[in-house]
C-alpha positions in Angstrom: 9.3 3.7 -26.0 8.3 2.7 -22.5 6.3 5.8 -22.0 4.5 5.3 -25.2 3.3 1.9 -23.8 2.2 2.9 -20.3 1.1 6.5 -20.9 -2.3 5.2 -21.9 -4.8 3.3 -19.9 -5.6 0.3 -22.0 -6.5 -3.4 -21.3 -3.3 -4.4 -23.1 -1.2 -2.5 -20.5 -3.0 -4.0 -17.5 -2.9 -7.5 -19.1 0.9 -7.1 -19.5 1.3 -6.1 -15.9 -1.0 -8.9 -14.8 0.9 -11.5 -16.8 4.2 -10.4 -15.4 2.9 -10.5 -11.9 1.6 -14.1 -12.3 4.8 -15.1 -13.9 7.1 -13.6 -11.3 4.8 -14.8 -8.5 5.3 -18.4 -9.6 9.0 -17.8 -10.2 9.3 -16.7 -6.6 7.2 -19.6 -5.3 9.3 -22.2 -7.2 12.6 -20.6 -5.9 11.5 -20.3 -2.3 11.9 -23.1 0.2 8.1 -23.2 1.0 6.7 -26.4 -0.5 3.1 -27.1 -1.4 2.0 -30.3 0.2 -1.8 -30.3 -0.1 -4.7 -28.7 -1.9 -5.2 -26.2 1.0 -1.6 -25.0 0.3 -2.6 -24.4 -3.3 -5.7 -22.5 -2.2 -3.6 -20.3 0.1 -1.1 -19.5 -2.7 -4.0 -18.7 -5.1 -5.5 -16.5 -2.3 -2.2 -14.6 -2.0 -2.1 -14.0 -5.7 -5.7 -12.8 -5.7 -5.0 -10.3 -2.9 -2.0 -9.0 -4.9 -4.2 -8.5 -7.9 -7.0 -6.9 -5.9 -4.6 -4.5 -4.2 -3.0 -3.5 -7.6 -6.3 -2.9 -9.4 -8.0 -1.3 -6.4 -5.1 1.2 -6.3 -5.6 1.9 -10.0 -9.3 2.3 -9.4 -8.7 4.9 -6.7 -6.6 6.9 -9.1 -9.1 6.9 -11.9 -12.1 7.5 -9.7 -10.7 10.5 -8.0 -8.7 12.0 -10.9 -5.4 11.9 -9.1 -3.3 11.3 -12.2 -3.7 11.5 -15.9 -5.3 8.7 -17.9 -2.3 6.3 -17.8 -1.3 3.0 -16.4 1.8 4.3 -14.5 0.3 3.8 -11.1 -0.3 0.1 -11.7 3.2 -0.3 -13.1 4.8 1.4 -10.1 2.8 -0.6 -7.7 3.9 -3.8 -9.5 7.6 -2.6 -9.4 7.4 -1.8 -5.7 6.3 -5.4 -5.1 9.4 -6.6 -6.9 11.7 -4.6 -4.5 10.7 -7.0 -1.6 9.5 -10.3 -3.2 9.1 -12.0 0.2 5.9 -10.0 0.6 4.4 -12.6 -1.9 4.4 -15.1 1.0 3.4 -12.8 3.8 -0.4 -13.2 4.1 -0.8 -11.1 7.2 0.9 -8.0 5.6 -0.9 -8.5 2.3 -4.3 -8.7 3.9 -3.6 -5.8 6.3 -2.4 -3.6 3.4 -5.5 -4.5 1.3 -7.7 -3.2 4.1 -5.6 -0.1 4.4 -6.1 0.5 0.6 -9.9 0.1 1.1 -9.7 2.7 3.9 -7.7 5.0 1.6 -10.3 4.7 -1.1 -13.0 6.0 1.3 -10.8 8.8 2.8 -9.7 10.1 -0.6 -13.3 10.1 -1.9 -14.1 12.5 1.1 -13.2 15.3 -1.3 -16.6 15.0 -2.9 -18.3 15.7 0.5 -20.9 13.1 -0.3 -22.0 10.8 2.7 -18.9 11.9 4.8 -20.1 10.0 7.9 -20.4 6.7 6.1 -17.0 7.2 4.5 -15.4 8.0 7.9 -17.0 5.0 9.4 -16.0 2.6 6.6 -12.4 3.9 6.6 -12.2 3.4 10.4 -13.6 -0.1 10.2 -11.1 -1.1 7.6 -8.1 0.3 9.5 -9.2 -1.5 12.7 -9.6 -4.7 10.8 -6.1 -4.2 9.2 -4.6 -3.8 12.6 -5.8 -7.3 13.5 -3.3 -8.6 11.0 -0.6 -6.0 11.5 -1.2 -4.1 14.8 0.7 -0.9 13.9 -1.5 -0.4 10.8 -3.7 1.3 13.4 -1.5 4.4 12.9 -3.5 5.1 9.8 -6.3 6.1 12.1 -4.5 9.4 12.4 -5.2 9.8 8.7 -8.9 9.6 9.4 -8.7 12.6 11.7 -6.5 14.4 9.2 -9.2 13.9 6.6 -11.8 15.1 9.0 -9.8 18.3 9.6 -9.4 18.8 5.8 -13.1 18.3 4.9 -15.7 18.0 7.7 -14.2 19.3 11.0 -17.2 21.5 11.9 -19.5 18.6 12.7 -18.4 17.3 16.1 -20.1 13.9 15.4 -17.6 13.1 12.7 -14.9 13.1 15.4 -16.7 10.4 17.3 -17.4 8.0 14.4 -14.0 6.2 14.7 -14.9 5.2 18.3 -18.1 3.7 17.1 -16.1 1.7 14.5 -13.7 0.6 17.2 -16.6 -0.6 19.3 -18.0 -2.7 16.4 -14.7 -4.3 15.6 -13.9 -5.1 19.3 -17.3 -6.8 19.7 -16.8 -8.9 16.6 -13.2 -9.8 17.5 -14.1 -10.8 21.1 -16.9 -13.0 19.8 -14.4 -14.6 17.4 -11.9 -15.2 20.2 -14.5 -16.7 22.5 -16.3 -18.9 19.9 -13.6 -19.9 17.4 -10.0 -19.1 18.5 -9.2 -18.7 22.2 -5.7 -17.6 21.4 -6.6 -14.8 19.0 -6.7 -12.1 21.7 -3.4 -13.2 23.2 -1.7 -13.2 19.8 -3.0 -9.8 19.0 -1.8 -8.3 22.3 1.7 -9.7 21.7 2.0 -7.7 18.5 1.7 -4.4 20.4 5.4 -4.0 20.8 7.8 -1.5 19.3 11.3 -2.1 18.1 13.4 0.6 16.6 16.3 -1.6 15.7 17.4 -1.8 12.0 19.8 -4.7 12.3 17.3 -7.3 10.9 18.9 -7.6 7.4 20.2 -11.1 6.8 22.2 -10.6 3.6 23.7 -7.9 1.4 21.0 -8.3 -1.2 18.4 -7.1 1.3 20.6 -4.2 2.1 20.9 -3.3 -1.6 17.1 -3.6 -2.1 16.4 -1.4 0.9 18.9 1.2 -0.2 17.5 1.3 -3.7 14.0 1.7 -2.3 15.1 4.5 0.0 16.6 6.4 -3.0 13.4 5.6 -5.0 11.2 7.0 -2.2 13.2 10.2 -1.7 13.6 10.8 -5.4 9.8 10.8 -6.0 8.6 12.3 -2.7 10.4 15.6 -2.6 9.3 16.9 -6.1 5.8 15.8 -5.2 5.8 17.7 -1.9 7.0 20.9 -3.6 4.4 20.6 -6.4 1.3 20.1 -4.2 0.5 23.8 -4.2 0.5 23.8 -8.0 -2.2 21.1 -8.1 -5.9 21.9 -8.5 -7.3 23.2 -5.3 -10.0 20.5 -5.1 -7.3 17.8 -5.2 -4.6 19.3 -2.9 -6.1 17.8 0.3 -6.1 14.3 -1.4 -2.4 14.8 -2.3 -1.5 15.8 1.2 -3.3 12.7 2.5 -1.1 10.6 0.2 2.0 12.2 1.5 0.9 11.5 5.1 0.0 7.9 4.2 3.5 7.4 2.8 5.0 8.8 6.0 2.8 6.6 8.1 4.0 3.6 6.1 7.6 4.5 7.0 6.7 5.0 10.7 5.0 1.5 10.8 8.2 0.0 9.4 10.4 1.8 11.9 8.5 0.9 15.0 7.2 -2.7 14.2 8.6 -5.4 16.4 8.9 -8.2 13.9 10.8 -6.0 11.5 11.3 -6.9 7.9 11.5 -4.9 4.7 8.1 -6.3 3.6 6.4 -4.0 6.1 7.1 -1.2 3.7 4.2 -2.6 1.7 2.1 0.1 3.4 3.9 2.7 1.4 3.2 1.1 -1.9 -0.2 2.7 -2.7 0.7 6.3 -1.9 4.2 5.9 -3.3 2.9 4.5 -6.6 0.5 7.5 -7.0 3.2 9.9 -5.9 5.7 8.4 -8.4 3.1 8.7 -11.2 2.5 12.4 -10.4 6.3 13.1 -10.3 6.8 11.3 -13.6 4.0 13.3 -15.2 5.5 16.5 -13.7 8.6 16.0 -15.9 7.5 17.2 -19.4 10.7 16.0 -21.2 10.0 12.6 -22.7 13.6 11.6 -22.5 13.6 12.2 -18.8 10.5 10.2 -18.4 12.0 7.3 -20.4 15.2 7.3 -18.2 13.2 7.4 -15.0 10.9 4.5 -16.1 13.8 2.5 -17.4 15.8 2.8 -14.2 12.8 2.1 -12.1 12.0 -1.1 -14.1 15.7 -2.2 -14.0 15.9 -1.6 -10.3 12.7 -3.6 -9.6 13.7 -6.6 -11.6 17.3 -6.5 -10.2 16.0 -6.5 -6.6 13.6 -9.3 -7.4 16.0 -11.7 -9.0 18.9 -10.8 -6.6 16.7 -12.0 -3.6 15.5 -15.3 -5.0 
C-alpha cells in the first residue's frame, strides 16, 4: 500500500510530504524550549522552514533532472524521514544553510555528466562549497568531490583544476569586505571553527543514542547494496552514483571531525543517502520487501522524532 502511494511522482505525494513537514516542524517548535518573543523570531522560524522545503525539493529536482532514480517520490520521502531522525536540525540555522549550499553544489557536480559548460559548473560548485564552509567550516571537505568530479569527466583540461582556486579568491574577497564593513568578529568566529574533535561522548540522553544507532543501521543497510550495484547501472550514470557514495562518506567524515559535535551534523548525508536509499529500494523487485522496508523506515523516523521531543 505504501509503495503504491509513493512509487509515482504526483503533486498529491509531494503535498502529503509537505503537509507532514509543516505539521511536525510546528510540533517540534511548540515542544522545544525556544520561545518566540518578537516578529523577527517568527521570520527566523519561517526562514528555517523555507530552507527545509528548498532543500527537500531541490534534492528531488536533482534526481529528476539527472535521471538518477525512477519516476517516484521516494527520494523526497527518504529526505523527510532522515530529518525526523534528528529533529533538532529544525532549529540549527547554520547547518541547514550550509547543507542547502552543499546541495546546490551537488546539483552542479552531478550535472557535469552532460559535459555542457563544465567550467561554469565547477566554478559554481566550488563557490557554493566555500560559502557553505562559512556556516559549517568542515563542509569544505566537499571540495574534494569537485576534484573527483573533474577526474571523472574533464581531467584533461588543466584549467579545470585551477577553477576552485578562483572561486576561493572570490569568496575570500567578499568575506573580508563583509568582515571589515559589517561584522568585525566574522573572521574570528570563522577561524574558531577550524578545530577537529574525534570524541563521540556528546550524547546527552538514551534517546539520542537510539536515534544515532537506528541511523547507523539505516545508513549501512542502504549503502552496501548500492555500492555493489553501481557497476550494473547505466554507464553514463555510474560516475554520478560514485559521486553520491563519496558525498555520503564525506558527510560522515564531517560528523566525525567536527568540533561542536552533534547528531544534526549528519544532515550532510541526507541528500546522497536519500538518493541511495531510493536506488536500493528500487533494486528490490519484490513488492512485499519494498513495503516492509518503507514501513520500517517510516516507523523508525517517527519513533526517533517523537522520542526526542
